[in-house]
C-alpha positions as CSV (number, residue, x, y, z in Angstrom):
1,M,200.5,124.5,-79.4
2,L,197.8,125.5,-76.9
3,A,200.0,123.8,-74.1
4,G,203.4,124.8,-73.3
5,E,206.4,122.5,-72.2
6,K,205.4,122.9,-68.5
7,F,201.8,121.9,-69.1
8,R,202.8,118.6,-71.4
9,R,205.1,117.6,-68.2
10,Y,201.9,116.8,-66.5
11,L,199.7,115.7,-69.3
12,T,201.2,113.0,-71.1
13,A,199.8,110.4,-73.1
14,I,200.2,107.5,-70.4
15,T,198.5,110.3,-67.8
16,F,195.6,110.7,-70.1
17,A,195.2,107.2,-70.5
18,R,195.2,106.5,-66.6
19,L,192.8,109.3,-66.2
20,L,190.6,108.3,-68.9
21,A,190.3,104.8,-67.2
22,S,188.4,106.6,-64.4
23,S,186.2,108.8,-66.4
24,S,182.8,108.3,-66.9
25,N,182.7,110.1,-70.2
26,P,183.9,107.9,-73.1
27,G,187.1,109.5,-74.6
28,K,187.5,112.4,-72.2
29,I,188.7,113.6,-68.8
30,S,187.0,116.1,-66.7
31,V,188.6,119.3,-65.8
32,I,188.4,118.6,-62.0
33,S,190.0,115.0,-62.2
34,L,193.1,116.6,-64.4
35,F,193.2,119.7,-61.6
36,N,193.4,117.2,-58.7
37,Y,196.1,115.0,-60.3
38,T,198.1,118.6,-61.5
39,M,197.8,119.6,-57.8
40,R,198.8,116.3,-56.2
41,K,202.1,116.3,-58.7
42,V,202.6,120.0,-57.3
43,W,202.3,118.9,-53.9
44,L,204.7,116.0,-54.2
45,Q,207.3,117.9,-55.7
46,Q,207.1,120.5,-53.1
47,T,207.2,118.2,-50.4
48,R,210.2,116.5,-52.1
49,I,211.8,120.0,-52.1
50,G,210.8,120.0,-48.3
51,L,212.1,116.8,-47.1
52,S,215.3,117.1,-49.4
53,L,216.3,120.4,-47.2
54,Y,216.3,118.0,-44.2
55,D,218.6,115.3,-45.9
56,Y,221.9,116.7,-44.5
57,T,224.2,113.9,-45.9
58,G,222.5,114.2,-49.4
59,Q,222.0,110.4,-49.9
60,G,218.2,110.5,-50.2
61,F,217.5,109.4,-46.6
62,L,216.1,110.9,-43.4
63,S,216.9,110.0,-39.7
64,E,214.1,110.4,-36.9
65,S,215.4,113.7,-35.8
66,D,215.3,115.0,-39.6
67,M,211.8,114.0,-40.2
68,E,211.0,115.5,-36.7
69,S,212.1,118.9,-37.5
70,Y,210.2,118.5,-40.8
71,I,207.0,117.8,-39.3
72,L,207.7,120.4,-36.6
73,E,208.0,123.3,-39.2
74,L,205.0,121.8,-41.1
75,I,202.5,122.2,-38.2
76,P,201.9,126.2,-38.6
77,T,201.4,125.4,-42.4
78,F,198.5,123.2,-41.7
79,P,195.1,124.6,-41.2
80,Q,193.4,121.6,-39.5
81,L,196.4,122.1,-36.8
82,E,195.7,125.5,-36.2
83,G,194.1,124.8,-32.7
84,L,196.7,122.4,-31.2
85,E,198.2,123.5,-28.0
86,K,201.8,124.5,-28.6
87,S,202.6,122.3,-25.5
88,F,201.3,119.4,-27.3
89,H,203.4,120.0,-30.5
90,S,206.2,117.4,-29.4
91,F,203.8,114.9,-28.8
92,Y,202.0,115.3,-32.1
93,V,205.4,115.2,-33.9
94,C,206.4,112.2,-32.0
95,T,202.9,110.5,-32.7
96,T,203.3,111.5,-36.7
97,V,206.9,110.5,-37.2
98,R,206.2,107.0,-35.8
99,K,203.8,106.2,-38.3
100,F,206.3,106.8,-41.2
101,F,209.2,104.9,-39.4
102,F,207.0,102.1,-38.1
103,F,205.7,101.5,-41.9
104,L,208.8,102.4,-43.8
105,D,211.6,101.5,-41.3
106,P,210.6,97.9,-40.2
107,L,214.0,96.6,-39.5
108,R,214.6,99.5,-37.3
109,T,217.7,101.0,-39.3
110,G,217.0,104.4,-37.9
111,R,216.5,106.1,-41.4
112,I,213.6,106.2,-44.1
113,R,214.3,106.8,-47.8
114,I,212.6,110.0,-49.3
115,R,211.5,108.1,-52.2
116,D,209.2,105.9,-49.9
117,V,208.0,108.7,-48.1
118,L,206.7,110.2,-51.4
119,T,205.4,106.9,-52.6
120,C,203.9,105.7,-49.3
121,S,200.0,105.3,-49.3
122,F,199.4,107.5,-46.3
123,L,201.1,110.6,-47.3
124,D,197.8,111.6,-48.8
125,D,196.7,111.7,-45.4
126,L,199.3,114.2,-44.3
127,L,198.6,116.4,-47.5
128,E,195.2,116.4,-46.4
129,L,195.4,118.6,-43.4
130,R,196.1,121.8,-45.8
131,D,192.3,121.6,-46.6
132,E,190.3,124.0,-44.7
133,E,187.6,121.6,-44.0
134,I,187.4,118.0,-43.3
135,P,184.5,115.9,-42.5
136,K,184.7,114.8,-38.7
137,D,184.7,110.9,-39.7
138,A,187.3,111.4,-42.0
139,Q,189.4,113.4,-39.1
140,E,188.8,110.4,-36.9
141,L,189.9,107.9,-39.5
142,N,193.3,110.1,-40.3
143,W,196.0,109.4,-37.9
144,F,197.5,112.6,-38.7
145,S,194.7,114.7,-37.9
146,A,194.6,116.6,-34.5
147,P,191.3,114.8,-32.8
148,S,193.1,111.5,-33.7
149,A,196.4,112.5,-32.3
150,L,195.0,113.8,-29.0
151,S,192.6,110.6,-28.8
152,V,195.9,108.3,-29.1
153,Y,197.8,110.3,-26.5
154,G,194.8,110.6,-24.3
155,H,194.3,106.8,-24.3
156,Y,197.8,106.7,-23.1
157,L,197.5,109.1,-20.1
158,N,194.4,107.1,-19.3
159,L,196.7,103.7,-19.1
160,D,199.1,105.6,-17.0
161,K,197.6,105.1,-13.7
162,D,200.2,106.3,-11.7
163,H,201.1,109.3,-13.6
164,N,204.6,108.9,-13.9
165,G,204.7,109.2,-18.0
166,M,205.4,105.7,-18.5
167,L,203.3,102.2,-18.9
168,S,203.9,99.4,-16.8
169,K,203.0,95.6,-18.0
170,K,200.1,95.9,-15.2
171,E,198.7,99.3,-16.9
172,L,199.1,98.1,-20.5
173,I,196.7,95.2,-19.8
174,G,193.9,97.8,-20.0
175,Y,194.9,98.5,-23.7
176,G,191.9,98.2,-26.2
177,S,189.7,95.3,-25.4
178,G,191.6,94.6,-21.9
179,T,192.0,90.8,-22.9
180,L,195.6,90.8,-24.4
181,T,197.1,87.9,-22.6
182,P,199.4,88.4,-19.8
183,I,201.9,86.2,-21.4
184,F,201.7,88.3,-24.7
185,L,202.2,91.5,-22.8
186,E,205.5,89.7,-20.8
187,R,206.9,89.2,-24.4
188,V,206.3,92.9,-25.6
189,F,208.1,94.3,-22.5
190,A,210.8,91.6,-23.4
191,E,211.5,92.5,-26.9
192,C,210.6,96.0,-27.1
193,L,212.7,99.2,-25.8
194,T,211.7,99.7,-21.9
195,Y,213.3,102.0,-19.1
196,D,213.4,100.2,-15.8
197,G,210.7,97.7,-17.1
198,E,208.1,100.5,-18.2
199,M,207.3,101.7,-21.8
200,D,207.4,105.1,-23.0
201,Y,205.4,107.0,-25.4
202,K,207.3,106.3,-28.3
203,T,207.3,102.5,-27.7
204,Y,203.6,102.4,-27.0
205,L,202.9,104.2,-30.5
206,D,204.6,101.3,-32.3
207,F,202.7,98.8,-30.1
208,V,199.3,100.7,-31.0
209,L,200.1,100.8,-34.9
210,A,201.1,97.1,-35.1
211,L,197.8,96.2,-33.0
212,E,195.8,98.6,-34.9
213,N,197.0,97.3,-38.3
214,R,197.4,93.4,-38.0
215,A,197.0,92.6,-41.8
216,E,200.1,94.9,-42.9
217,P,203.2,93.2,-43.4
218,Q,205.2,95.6,-41.1
219,S,202.9,94.6,-38.2
220,L,203.0,91.0,-38.9
221,H,206.9,91.8,-38.7
222,Y,206.4,93.5,-35.5
223,L,204.5,90.7,-34.1
224,F,206.2,87.8,-35.3
225,R,209.4,89.1,-33.4
226,I,207.1,88.9,-30.3
227,L,205.7,85.6,-31.0
228,D,209.4,84.0,-31.8
229,V,210.0,83.1,-28.2
230,E,213.2,81.3,-29.2
231,H,214.6,83.4,-31.6
232,K,214.7,80.8,-34.4
233,G,213.1,82.7,-37.1
234,Y,210.2,80.5,-37.1
235,L,207.1,79.2,-35.1
236,T,206.6,75.6,-33.9
237,A,203.8,73.8,-32.4
238,F,205.8,74.5,-29.1
239,T,205.7,78.2,-29.9
240,L,201.9,78.1,-30.5
241,N,201.2,76.3,-27.7
242,Y,203.3,78.8,-25.3
243,F,201.0,81.5,-26.3
244,F,197.5,79.6,-26.5
245,K,198.1,78.8,-22.8
246,G,197.2,82.6,-22.2
247,I,193.9,81.9,-23.9
248,Q,193.2,78.9,-22.2
249,E,193.9,80.3,-18.8
250,E,191.2,83.1,-20.0
251,L,188.9,80.3,-21.0
252,S,189.4,78.9,-17.5
253,A,188.4,82.2,-15.8
254,H,185.3,83.0,-17.7
255,R,184.5,79.0,-17.2
256,A,183.9,78.2,-20.7
257,E,184.5,74.8,-22.1
258,P,188.2,73.9,-22.6
259,I,189.7,74.0,-26.1
260,N,192.0,71.3,-27.4
261,F,195.3,73.1,-28.8
262,D,195.9,70.5,-31.0
263,D,192.6,71.5,-32.8
264,V,193.7,75.0,-32.9
265,K,197.3,74.0,-34.1
266,D,196.0,72.3,-36.9
267,E,193.6,74.9,-37.8
268,I,196.4,77.7,-37.7
269,F,198.7,75.4,-40.0
270,D,196.0,74.5,-42.4
271,M,195.6,78.6,-42.7
272,V,199.2,79.4,-43.2
273,K,200.0,76.5,-45.1
274,P,203.7,77.1,-44.4
275,A,206.5,75.6,-46.8
276,D,207.7,73.4,-44.0
277,P,204.9,71.9,-42.6
278,T,206.5,71.7,-39.2
279,R,207.1,75.5,-38.9
280,I,206.0,79.0,-39.9
281,T,208.0,81.8,-40.8
282,L,207.3,85.4,-41.1
283,K,207.2,84.8,-45.0
284,D,204.6,82.1,-44.8
285,L,202.5,84.3,-42.4
286,I,202.4,87.5,-44.5
287,N,201.9,85.2,-47.8
288,C,199.2,83.0,-46.4
289,G,196.8,86.0,-45.9
290,H,195.3,85.0,-42.6
291,G,198.0,86.5,-40.7
292,E,196.2,88.9,-38.6
293,T,193.6,86.0,-37.7
294,V,196.5,83.7,-36.7
295,V,198.3,86.5,-34.6
296,S,194.9,87.9,-33.0
297,I,193.8,84.2,-31.9
298,L,197.0,83.5,-29.9
299,I,197.3,87.1,-28.3
300,E,193.8,88.4,-27.5
301,F,191.0,86.2,-25.8
302,H,188.1,88.5,-27.4
303,K,189.7,87.8,-30.7
304,F,190.1,84.0,-30.4
305,W,186.4,83.9,-29.1
306,A,185.0,85.8,-31.9
307,Y,186.8,83.4,-34.3
308,E,185.9,80.4,-32.3
309,N,182.1,81.3,-32.6
310,R,182.1,83.1,-35.7
311,E,179.7,80.5,-37.3
312,V,177.2,80.8,-34.5
313,M,177.6,84.7,-34.8
314,V,176.9,84.6,-38.5
315,T,174.1,82.5,-38.1
316,S,172.6,84.6,-35.4
317,T,173.0,87.8,-37.8
318,A,171.4,85.8,-40.3
319,S,168.3,85.2,-38.5
320,E,168.0,88.7,-37.2
321,D,168.1,89.9,-40.7
322,T,165.5,87.4,-41.5
323,H,163.2,88.7,-38.6
324,N,163.6,91.8,-39.5
325,L,162.3,91.3,-42.9
């Protein structure tokens, strides 16, 4: 036997078949693909051991403070974070941990399973920080990279006009495109944790993660809670109209032609196709595949405008392409 017991654990028949499926050489797998696979397995085992050290109850779960301690101790081991100012470490830890808890603990239980951390789709992004060199564009797309964390925190500071370390409703209006409706932001502050009516950085991170990942079930869960004005567990025509008034106010402010709410309501129900034709549940919104569109046209004017004029924009783009030819 050329391979010992340790090696055979990594290269089983099932693993070989999986690697073979992505191989360009019939009947063979490349050494580099086997190496990468083995290194990932080793990293996952090391990560499992590292995370388990903070599982003080031994039940396979980590609290937020457990995860914060783990990330804080990881910072010195990542070459990509070498230049990070020590004064920023606490904000980096907060930024990193919030992503794990936002996506792995949508019900806000205050703990996440170690197994879920190891299998989540974005753990690779965190492990990527071990590399000596990462292309600039890849860093910008990686939530855990130093440039990304600094950018998120920088935007928070830019919104904080009175420099008190918190965000008011008036300050949060400047987020993103600056066209989130006041009605939606009122509901954000009504449903999310605030301090004397203002939002701290941790709450802001949940807000950012939800709006930047609107197609994800966890984001739709977050946004549905805000849209569910009556706390009934479903949205009705009344709910949709409540939020669409914010869009109508923006249309009026831009002197645009008014749009009939019933037309928008019918379009939304047609997109979602709920089990009950009179109400939309979170399950309906997630399963329909158009949750991001539905939410966006109710809470953000420029998203609604883009949706309403999508056919004109497509035609315009097609005409430009034809002209360029």
